[in-house]
C-alpha positions in Angstrom: -30.2 26.3 -12.3 -30.8 24.4 -15.5 -27.3 25.3 -16.7 -25.8 24.0 -13.5 -27.5 20.6 -13.8 -26.4 20.4 -17.5 -22.8 21.2 -16.5 -22.8 18.5 -13.7 -24.3 15.9 -16.1 -21.7 16.7 -18.7 -18.8 16.5 -16.3 -20.0 13.2 -15.0 -20.3 11.8 -18.6 -16.7 13.0 -19.3 -15.4 11.2 -16.2 -17.1 8.0 -17.3 -15.8 8.3 -20.9 -12.2 9.0 -19.8 -11.8 5.3 -18.8 -9.2 3.9 -16.4 -6.3 6.0 -15.3 -3.0 5.0 -16.9 -0.1 4.2 -14.6 2.8 6.6 -14.7 6.3 5.5 -15.6 8.8 5.1 -12.8 12.0 7.1 -13.4 15.1 7.1 -11.3 18.9 7.5 -11.6 21.0 4.3 -11.2 24.6 4.9 -10.2 27.3 2.2 -10.3 29.2 2.8 -7.1 31.2 -0.4 -7.5 34.6 -1.0 -9.1 33.1 -3.5 -11.6 31.1 -3.2 -14.8 27.4 -3.7 -14.3 26.3 -5.7 -17.3 22.6 -6.6 -16.6 19.9 -5.0 -14.6 16.5 -6.6 -14.1 13.4 -5.5 -12.3 10.2 -7.2 -11.3 7.3 -6.2 -9.1 7.5 -7.7 -5.6 5.6 -11.0 -5.7 6.2 -11.8 -9.3 8.2 -15.0 -9.6 10.2 -14.2 -12.8 12.6 -11.4 -13.7 11.5 -9.0 -16.4 13.8 -8.4 -19.4 17.3 -6.8 -18.9 16.7 -3.1 -18.7 20.2 -2.3 -20.2 19.8 -4.3 -23.4 23.2 -3.9 -25.2 24.4 -1.2 -22.8 26.5 -1.6 -19.7 27.1 0.7 -16.7 30.8 1.3 -16.0 32.1 2.1 -12.5 31.1 5.6 -11.4 28.6 6.1 -14.3 25.0 7.0 -13.8 22.1 6.2 -16.1 18.4 7.2 -16.1 16.2 4.2 -15.8 12.5 4.3 -16.8 10.2 1.4 -15.9 7.1 1.9 -18.1 5.4 -1.4 -17.6 1.9 0.0 -17.0 1.6 -1.4 -13.5 0.2 0.5 -10.6 2.8 -0.7 -8.1 5.8 0.9 -6.4 7.7 -2.0 -4.8 10.2 -3.7 -7.1 12.8 -6.3 -6.8 16.0 -5.5 -8.6 18.8 -7.8 -9.8 22.3 -6.6 -10.7 24.7 -8.8 -12.7 28.4 -7.9 -13.1 31.0 -8.7 -15.8 32.7 -12.1 -15.8 36.0 -10.5 -14.8 34.3 -9.1 -11.6 34.7 -10.8 -8.2 31.2 -9.4 -7.3 28.3 -11.8 -7.1 24.9 -11.2 -8.5 23.1 -8.8 -6.1 19.4 -8.3 -5.4 17.5 -5.6 -3.5 13.9 -4.4 -3.1 12.9 -0.7 -3.2 9.9 1.5 -3.4 10.7 3.0 -6.8 7.9 5.6 -6.5 9.8 7.3 -3.7 13.3 6.8 -5.2 15.1 9.5 -7.3 18.6 7.9 -7.2 19.8 4.4 -6.4 23.5 3.7 -6.0 24.7 0.1 -6.0 27.8 -0.5 -3.7 30.1 -3.3 -3.3 
């Protein structure tokens, strides 16, 4: 009985010392289903009034291409606003959408 109490106390101490749980990265495939070059992609949790930095950086996503997107912002949220910007030569306007990225494995942007 003494060993069981010691084990329970040790387990409780380890749980307390472990600290807060870290958020997992959100990972999904983004496919460009348009005929235009996607030059910028921004995300921001729903309710945040500013867009986060461009996820692509120096990259672009050509028509028909797919890229793996990882959002590792440390937040414990699933619903994100997304903003898609196209090349200047495109006749497509900047597009926005909102998705639950925790449930999403692939997202295709269409014209």
